[in-house]
N, C-alpha and C positions, 0 to 999 in steps of 0.2 A: 744204780738204779734211777730211773724217772718214776718218782712216787713222790705223793704229796698229804698231807691230812690238814683238814682244815675244819676248826667248829665255829659254828655261829648260833648264840645263843640271846633271844631277845624275849620280850613282854609275852611274845606268840607262838614261839618256836624253840626248841633245844636240839641241834642236828649237829653229828660229828662224822665227817667220812674220812677214810684214807683210799687213796687211788694210787693203783700200780699201772704204767699206761700198757708194759711190756707184761701182762699177765697172762692168765691160761682161759678168762672166762668167770673167775668162781664171782661170785656175787654173795655177802654173807652179812646183811644190811636187817637190821631189826627195823619193821618198816608195819606201821599199823592200818595201810590203806592195802588191801587186797591185790584189786587189779594194777595198781602202779608199783608196788612189790613184782610182779611178773613182768612189768615192763622194765623195770631196774634190770632185772636177771635179764631179760632177753637182750638189752641194750650191752649189758656185761659180755651175757653169750657170743655175740655177732662182732662185737668190737674186738674181744680178747682183752678187755680190762678188768682188772680183778676189785672189788669196789668191798667194803667193811665200813661198819658203823652203826648210828642209832639215828632213828627218825622220831621225835616228838613234835606233836603242835596241839593247837587249840581247835582239835574237831570238833568239840561242841559248840561252836562258832560255825563252820563250814571247813574243806578240805585245801580252801585257797591260799591262806599262809604256809602250810604245811607243805604243799607241790609246789609253790614259788620259790619259797625258803631252799627247799632240795636244790632245783634248779640252780640257784644262786650259788651255793655249797659245791654241789659237781662243777661250774665251771670254775670257780675259785680252784678247785682240785686239778682242774687240766691248765688253768695259767700257771699255778706254781710248779707243776711238775714239769712243763712244756720249757720256763725258765726264758730265756730269749730267742728260743723256737731256733736255736742254730742245729743243721743238718737234716731237719724234716721235710718233706715233701711241701707241707704248707696248707696245701688245699686238697680236696679230693670230692668224688660224688660218685654215687651209687645208685641203681634203680631196685628197688625190692618187690618181686612179685608175693602178695598175701591173698590166696585164694580169689576172689574175686576184684580186689583192690591192687591197685599199682601203685607203687609211691617212690618219688625221684626226691633225692636230698642231695645237696652243694654244702659244702662247706669252706672257709678260706680262715685262719689263725691268721691274720694280718694287722689285727692290732685295734679295726675297725667294728662296734658291735653295731650288726644290724639284721633283724629276722623278718625272715617275707613267708608266711605261714598260710597256703593254701591248702588245709585239711579239710574244708568242705564237711565238718561236721554236723550233725543236726543239734547240737546245743543240751539234746536229752541226755541225762546222765545214764550209764550203764549200772542196771541192779541185776545183782544174780543172789541165788540162794542155794546152798548147801549145809544139807545138815542140821536143818533149822538155824542156820546162819546168816543173815541176809548182810551183803556186800554191794557196794555202790562206788563208782567212781564220775566225781564231776567233770564232765567232756570239755566245760569250758574251762577248766585250769590246763588242759594240753599246752595251749598256745604260752600261759602264764608261767608255766616250767620253762619252756622254751627260749622265752622272753628274758625270765631271770638267767639262763643258763648263757647267752649269748652276751649280755652284760658283765657277767664276770670273767667270762674265758677271753672277750673281747676278741671274739671271732665274728664274721657273718654267716647265717646260716638260710638258706632257702628250703623250703618243705613244700613238696606238691603234688597234692594225690592226683595224678590222672585219671585214675577211676576208681569206682568202688561204690558198696550198696550199704556193708555193716560198718558202724563206727568203731568197733572194736576190732575189725581189721586193716580200717585207716589208720587208728592210733599206731597198733602192734607193726605193722609194717612201717610207720614213719621210726618208729623207734628202731629197729631193724636198719633201715636203710640210713638212717643219722647214724649210727653205729659204725656202719662199712664207711660211711663217708669220711667220718673223723677218724677211724683207723688209717685208711690211705693217706689221710692228712697226717699223723702224726709218726706216720714210720718214717724212719731214719733214710735217707736217702745216701747210697754210698759213692755217689759221683759227686755229692756236692761239697765231701768232703769237710763236714762240719761247718760250711760257713752259712749265715743267716741267709736266707732264702727273699731278699729283696734288695731293690736297687738303691733303696736307701741306707743298706748296711745296717738297718737298727728297724724291729717291728716296733711300731709305737703309734 
């Protein structure tokens, strides 16, 4: 099984995640940020990845450390679970419609981290309230999450919001588009017969 467990303990965060690339879309992560939890659940559901663990951070400061470090840990999980990337497609893309928003994502696990983020977010935090409990998400942390992910996973990722109005829909559409692009990239290509998908013979 292509699985990995990664733990990151710092003075700002305590995060441990276990990833199964060949899962069924289950996400069982203790996540203190409601909207972020919804995004990770969507990522797993649409990528068919299983993810479990705990996320803790210094939310008394703000959400940046917690969200960025989660991206780092998740990226490390993908890097560890993929190993030398033998036999996979390596790259993938997807265009996801989310109501009025349309998002394109493309990824390549080629060993060179690079992020292009054209999410066109307003930068205004998303704030909601349910049963007297207020929830919020710092939208500027969206890019921090994916930057941490690509650095750790050693992939390059392009996120382009083609159109959209709602930051909620742009972000959720992005998580779903990226999930489907990554799902395509990490699938085993039976025609490759276990070979490493690079003319170099190695992913570095």
